[in-house]
N, C-alpha and C positions, 0 to 999 in steps of 0.2 A: 504494499500499499505506499503510495506516495505521500509526502508531507502535505500536500494540498488536499487530499481527501478527507472529507469530514466524517467522523464516526457518529452513526445514528444510534440514538437511545431507543431501546425497546424495553417498555414496562409491561410486566405481565401481572394481571391481577387475579388473585387467587380467592375465591369465594367459598363459603361454607359448603362442605360436601365435595370438594375439588377432586377429580381424578388425579392422582400423582403422575401417571404416565403422560397425559396431555399437559399438565403443568410444566413438565420438564422439557417438552418439544421445542420451544422457542430458544430456550438456552442451549440446546444441543445443536440445533441447526444453525441459528445465527452465531453461536459461538465458535463455529467451525469456518467462518467466513473470512479468515484472514485479517481479524482485527477491524472489520468494517462496521461492526454493531457492538455496542454495549448492552447487557441485558440484566435488568433489575426486577425484583419481584416483590410485590406489595400486597397487603391486605387492607380492608376498607378502615381499619383502626390501628394498623401496626402490631397487632396481636397474632398470635399462633392461630392457625386456621385448621379445623378438623377435616380431615380428608374422607373419602369414601371408604378407604381401607381402614386397618387397625392401628393408625397412628395419626398423630397430629403434626403439622408443618409449621416450622418456625420461619418467620420472613424477617428481612432486614429493614423494611421501609414501610411507612404508612401511606395514606393515600396521597400526600401532599406531592409525592413523586410523579403522580400522574400529570401535572401540570408541566413537567419538563420533558415529556415523552414525545419523540417523533412518531412512534407506532405504539399503540396500545393493544396488547393481546388479552382477552378475557378467555381464561381457561374453563373447560367444561366442567360441570358438576353432575352429581348422581340424580336421576329423574325425581327422587322425592324431594330435592332441593330446588328444583326448577320454580323460579318464582311466578306467581300468577299476576302479582302486583309488585312493583319495585320497592324494595325495603328502603326507608329514608336514608339509612347510611350508606347504600350502593348508590342510590341516585345522587347524593352529595358527592361521593367520590367520582362519579362519571362526569359530573358537571364541572370537574377541574380539568378535563381534557381540552386541549386546545383546539380551536376550530379548523385548523388546519393538518391536525394529527391524523395519521391513518388508524384505523380501528379494525380489529381482527377478532372474530369469535370462532372458537373451536367446538364443534358439535353442539352440545345443549347451550352454550352461552349465547346462541343466537336468540333465545328467549329474553335474555338480559338486555341485549341490544333492541329488540323489538321493544320491549317494555319501556326502555328509555327513549324511543322515538327515532332512533337511529336507522331503523330498517323502514320506515314509513315510505311507501310508494317506490322502494328499491326491491330489485331482484335479490334473493337470499336462498341459502339451504341450510339444513340441519340434519341430524341423524335420521334416516328413514323411518326409524321406529315412532319418532315423536312428531313427525310432519303434521299429523292431523290435529293433534294438540296445539301446535304453533298457529295453524290456519284458523282454528277456532278462537284462539285468545286474540290473535293479531290478523284479522282479516285484511288489513291495509298493507300487508307484506305481499310482494309478488313472489310466491314461494315456488321454488324449483326443487322437488324432492329427490330428483334422480341423479344428481350430479355431486362430484367431489367437493368442489368449491365454486364460489362466485365471486368475482371481482367486480364491483359496481362503485366507480369512482374511487373514494377514500375509504370505502367499506369493503371488507372481505368477509365472508361466512364460508364456514367448512363443515363437512359432514363429520361422522364419527372418527374417533381414534386416530388411525394412520393418516387420514386426510389432513389433519394438523400439520404433519410432515410435508404433505403436498403443497399446502398453502404456504407454508414458510419457504419452501423452496422456490416457489412461485415468486415470492417477494424478493428473495435474493436474485433470482434471474431477471425480474423486472428493473431492479436497481443497478445490477452489475453485470448482466448478460450470462449466458448459458455456460460459458467456461468456468466462472467461478461457482455457479450453482451446481455443475457436474463434478467440479472438486469437492464440494461440500457433501454431496451425495455419495461419493466414494469414501470419503473420510468416515461417514456415518453408516455406510453399508446399507443403503436403501435405494430404491430406483430412483434415476435421476430426472425423470419426467413422466408424470401421469397427468394427462391433460384434463383440466377442470370438467370438461364436459363428459368424462368417462362415467359409466354407470356407477352408482354407490354399490348396489347389491348384484352380485353376479350368482346366478342360480347353482352353477356347477363350476367352481373355481379350479378344482382338480378333476380330471377326466376319471370316469369310473374304471375300476381294474379291468386291463385287457383292451381298454378303448384306444383308439388312435388320437393323439393330440395334434393340434394344428401349430404347435410351438415351432416346429422346424420350418414349416411353411412362412410363418411370420418372421423368422430370420433370414430365409431365403428371399423374401420380399424388400426387407431393408437393405440388401445388397444391389437391388434392381429398381429402385425408386424412380430412376430416370427413364424406365422403360414403360410403355402403354400396357400396364398389366389389367386384365380383365378378371372377373370372378371365376371364369372357366379357366383361366391360367392357375389361379390358386388351387382351385379344386383339383386340377389336374396334378399338380404337383403334390398335393396331399393324397392322392390317389382314392379320393372320395366322389360321390356323386354331388352335384351342385346342391341339392336338398341337405344332405346330411353335412356337407362342409359347412354351409351357411347356419345351420342349426348348431353344430358344435363349437364353431368359431364364436357364435354369439354366447354360448353357454360358458366358454373359457375366458373371453375377453369382456363381455357385457356390453358390445356395441356389434353392429354389423360389420362384415369385412369391408364393404364400400366406406363407411364412416371412418373405420380404423386406418384405412389407407390414406385418407384425406388427412387424417391427424398426424400421421408419420410425415406426409409430405410438407404439411405447413411446419411442423416442428423442425424438419431438416432445412426448410427455407429460412425460418427464423435465424437457425444457427449461421447460415452462410450470409445472411443480411448483417449479423453482428460481426462475423470474423473475416469477411472477405470484401473486396471492392467490385465484385461482379455485379453486372447490371441486372435489373429486375428480370428482364427477358432471358438473360443467361442463366439465372437462379431457377425460374420457371422451368426452363429445359432441363436442368440439372436435377430437380426434384420431381419431374414427370407431369407438371401442368403444361397443357398445350401451348398457353400464351401467358405473356405477363398479366394480361387482363384477367385470365383465369386465377393467377396467383393473389392478384389484388382483391378480387372478390372473396376467395377463399380465406386469406388473411384477415380481411376486414370482418367476415363472418365469425372468425374464431376469436380475434381480440379486439376489433373494433377500430383499428388504425390501419393506414396505408403502408405499403412497404418502405416508402421514404420516410414518413414519420417515425417509424419503428427504427429504421437505421440511424437516424439522427439522434434518437433518444439514447441509443445504446452507444452511439460515438461520444455523445456528451458524458455518459457515465464513465467510460474508459478515460 
């Protein structure tokens, strides 16, 4: 990290009934990002917080530290601690957050952001098991129950447990590019990229005993993204009928083969926009989109910006 680069302060708010695993995610991910982030943990009163496990967690800071945060992460809590109305001390703590700060919820913490009004009129997600409860309590939230995380302006919401890792890696990638995010993922031994639009709940994540997996075909595709691959090509490589391949692929990955292929092409295009000086048309050809216009369309659908804007953002970050 150069002397000019600013260290971003991430403050994690631990509430009653917090899940210890999710509470530790921001420190683990941001703490592996070459000193780009400082991670601090607080409670609403500076006192220890009872977790959902058989121990209490001591924190070093009270709510006043929230006023200094560039990013605030609210860790998830056990369902019995989900607030139907925001407790006064929680509301007072959240009121300290700067208007320009980025705010992130992990799993059930979306209920806290919704009760505080942060999600009004915004797209958001939470764990699939509690989506109906969130919809009933907060009908003003545009809830997407099927995705891993949602990035809507300065507010990010994520689904259960491991999707907290995904959203934190997404923040590192957004702030500093895929090279650093991939390095963080390697250090933490986690997948470097799971698209936010990937399904939360996969019916059959591990193939049944004796069944043929589509994993080898996915690996094969990733070495041929520049080629005009059709579903018939993928099914032939897997030595399955079209119908069997499509069904098994969805069972294993959670999305259709076509949607997955577009996700991989967009991900590769993003990497090339960050790390190369290739033109948009050259990148489109390198990742299998027929034209630069097609790349622009798919990138905008995925992250809401043009290739030029995306490239300028990451050039500025570097």
